[in-house]
C-alpha positions in Angstrom: 96.1 97.5 122.0 95.2 96.6 118.4 93.2 93.5 118.0 93.6 90.9 115.3 90.1 89.6 114.6 90.2 85.8 114.5 86.6 85.2 113.7 86.4 83.1 110.6 84.8 84.9 107.7 84.7 83.2 104.3 84.8 85.5 101.3 81.9 84.9 98.9 82.6 84.6 95.2 79.5 86.7 94.6 80.2 90.3 93.4 77.1 91.6 95.2 76.5 91.9 99.0 72.9 93.2 98.5 70.9 94.0 95.4 67.6 95.9 95.3 65.6 95.7 92.0 62.6 97.8 91.5 61.8 97.9 95.2 58.7 99.8 96.2 57.1 100.2 99.6 53.5 101.4 100.3 52.1 101.8 103.8 48.3 101.5 104.2 45.6 101.0 101.7 43.3 103.0 99.5 43.1 106.8 100.0 45.2 106.6 103.1 48.1 104.8 101.4 51.5 106.4 101.6 54.2 105.4 99.1 57.6 105.5 100.9 59.8 104.0 98.1 59.2 103.7 94.4 61.3 101.5 92.0 64.6 101.7 93.9 67.5 100.0 92.2 70.6 99.7 94.3 73.6 97.3 94.3 76.3 97.1 97.0 79.4 95.1 96.5 81.0 93.0 99.2 83.1 95.2 101.4 81.7 98.4 99.8 80.8 101.5 102.0 77.7 103.2 100.6 76.1 106.3 102.2 72.5 107.2 101.7 71.4 110.9 101.7 68.0 112.4 101.3 65.3 114.6 102.9 63.6 113.6 106.1 60.9 111.1 105.3 62.3 110.1 101.9 62.4 106.4 102.9 66.1 105.9 103.9 65.2 104.1 107.1 62.5 102.2 105.4 65.0 101.0 102.9 67.3 99.7 105.7 64.4 97.9 107.3 63.6 96.1 104.1 67.2 95.0 103.6 67.3 93.9 107.2 64.2 91.8 106.7 62.3 93.8 109.3 59.6 94.5 106.7 58.7 93.3 103.2 58.7 95.3 100.0 55.3 95.9 98.3 57.0 95.3 94.9 60.4 94.4 93.6 63.1 92.1 95.0 66.0 92.1 97.5 68.8 89.6 97.2 71.5 89.2 99.9 74.7 87.2 99.8 74.6 87.0 103.6 71.9 85.6 105.8 72.7 87.9 108.8 72.6 91.6 108.0 72.9 93.6 111.2 71.3 97.0 112.0 72.9 99.8 114.1 70.6 102.6 115.2 71.0 106.1 116.6 70.5 104.7 120.1 72.8 101.9 121.2 69.9 99.9 122.7 72.2 97.9 125.0 70.9 95.6 127.7 71.5 97.7 130.9 71.9 94.7 133.2 74.6 93.1 131.0 78.2 94.0 130.8 79.8 95.3 127.5 81.1 91.8 126.9 77.8 90.1 127.6 76.0 92.5 125.3 78.3 91.5 122.4 78.0 87.8 123.4 74.2 88.1 123.2 74.3 88.5 119.4 76.7 85.5 119.1 74.4 83.4 121.3 71.4 84.2 119.0 73.6 83.1 116.1 74.2 79.7 117.8 77.9 80.3 118.7 79.0 78.1 121.6 79.9 79.6 125.0 83.7 79.4 124.8 83.7 80.8 121.3 81.3 83.6 122.3 83.6 84.8 125.0 86.6 84.7 122.7 84.9 86.4 119.8 83.3 89.1 122.1 86.7 89.8 123.5 88.2 90.1 120.0 85.5 92.5 118.9 85.7 94.7 121.9 89.5 94.9 121.3 88.7 95.8 117.7 86.7 98.8 118.8 89.3 99.7 121.5 87.1 98.7 124.5 88.9 95.6 125.7 89.6 97.2 129.0 85.9 98.0 129.8 84.5 94.5 128.9 83.3 94.0 132.4 81.5 97.4 132.7 77.8 98.0 132.3 76.3 100.6 129.9 75.6 103.2 132.6 79.4 103.2 133.4 80.3 104.0 129.8 80.2 107.3 127.9 77.8 107.8 125.0 80.6 107.2 122.5 81.7 104.0 124.3 78.2 102.7 124.3 78.0 103.2 120.5 81.2 101.3 120.1 79.8 98.4 122.1 76.8 98.6 119.8 79.1 98.5 116.8 80.9 95.4 118.2 77.6 93.7 118.8 76.4 94.5 115.3 79.7 93.1 113.9 79.2 90.0 116.0 75.8 89.5 114.5 76.7 89.9 110.9 80.1 88.1 111.0 78.8 85.1 113.0 77.3 83.4 109.9 80.9 82.8 108.6 79.7 81.7 105.2 79.5 85.1 103.5 80.8 88.7 103.7 79.2 90.7 106.5 76.6 93.4 105.8 76.1 96.2 108.3 73.1 98.6 108.1 73.7 101.9 110.0 70.8 104.4 110.6 72.4 107.7 111.6 74.4 106.0 114.4 76.4 109.1 115.4 73.7 111.8 115.0 73.0 112.1 118.8 76.7 112.5 119.7 78.7 115.7 120.2 80.9 116.8 117.3 84.2 115.7 118.8 82.9 112.2 119.7 81.3 111.9 116.3 84.6 112.7 114.6 86.4 110.1 116.7 83.8 107.4 116.0 83.8 108.2 112.2 87.6 107.4 112.2 87.0 104.3 114.3 84.3 103.1 112.0 86.6 103.5 109.0 89.4 101.5 110.8 87.0 98.7 111.7 85.5 98.6 108.2 89.0 98.3 106.7 89.8 95.5 109.2 86.6 93.4 108.6 85.8 94.1 105.0 82.2 94.4 105.9 79.8 95.9 103.4 78.1 99.0 105.0 74.9 101.0 104.0 75.1 104.1 106.1 72.2 106.6 106.4 73.1 110.2 107.2 71.8 113.7 106.8 75.4 115.0 106.9 77.0 115.5 103.5 80.5 115.9 105.0 80.0 112.6 106.9 78.9 110.9 103.8 81.9 112.0 101.8 84.3 111.3 104.6 83.1 107.7 105.2 81.6 106.4 101.9 83.1 105.1 98.8 79.9 105.9 97.1 77.1 108.5 98.0 73.6 107.7 96.9 70.9 110.5 96.9 67.2 109.6 97.3 64.5 111.9 96.0 61.7 113.2 98.2 58.9 110.8 99.0 58.4 108.4 97.4 62.1 107.7 97.5 63.9 107.0 94.3 67.6 107.0 93.5 68.2 110.2 91.7 72.0 110.7 91.8 75.2 108.8 92.8 78.7 109.9 93.3 81.9 107.9 93.6 83.8 109.6 96.4 86.5 107.0 97.0 89.9 108.8 96.9 88.5 112.1 95.7 91.1 114.8 95.7 88.8 117.9 95.5 86.4 117.2 98.3 85.2 120.8 98.4 83.9 120.6 94.8 82.2 117.2 95.5 80.6 118.6 98.7 79.3 121.6 96.9 77.8 119.5 94.1 76.2 117.1 96.5 74.9 119.9 98.7 73.4 121.6 95.6 71.4 118.5 94.6 70.4 117.7 98.2 69.0 121.3 98.6 67.0 120.7 95.4 65.6 117.5 96.8 64.7 119.1 100.1 63.1 122.1 98.3 61.0 119.6 96.3 60.0 117.8 99.5 58.9 121.0 101.1 56.8 122.3 98.1 
């Protein structure tokens, strides 16, 4: 069954979902200080799908945490057109004692949505991720891929609940722990859900193929401290092999620099 999402989402007149200007982040003080990000400028449009690539430890997850409001930048500014960005991690982090439906409802409850509307919207979102028939099951009764789809529905519930601006979804390698077949299925599902909801997405991955398949734009961060060093527009590319080769070449250079 294909769901029609009835949740009211007003489209902002702003041409920016999130804008980072000169964002830097330093952990610690004095000689023990570690610079994670340095002067990052990044702008994501409403409904745009942007993938972040870079070596391990280059600050990709730190950047997501700053955008999510889980931490504050040391310097620079972050402007959002939505007050409720949602974060989806590698682990689904579902409440094991709650059903799939109640896990989704929990995000809506925190957003102040009334009980009747919570149930309706949770049902719509589970239908959207093709899990309407397992709404009453608990996480241990679901496969790993199903649990991640419940987590996706919950994240969408959180970011769409504000209703006064386009949604913003921050995804930190959400499919990395899954097998190749399940990952391929969920990538296709994510694209379908993204096209349905027009939610802006910042997606962190180490997989260049995943970035090119999913993103409209691929942004490469340098080794620590992370800076934006290259960007590629990959929306509708006809020669994906050439783009993959070019991105892989620059990513290897970044990783080599990180290791030296």
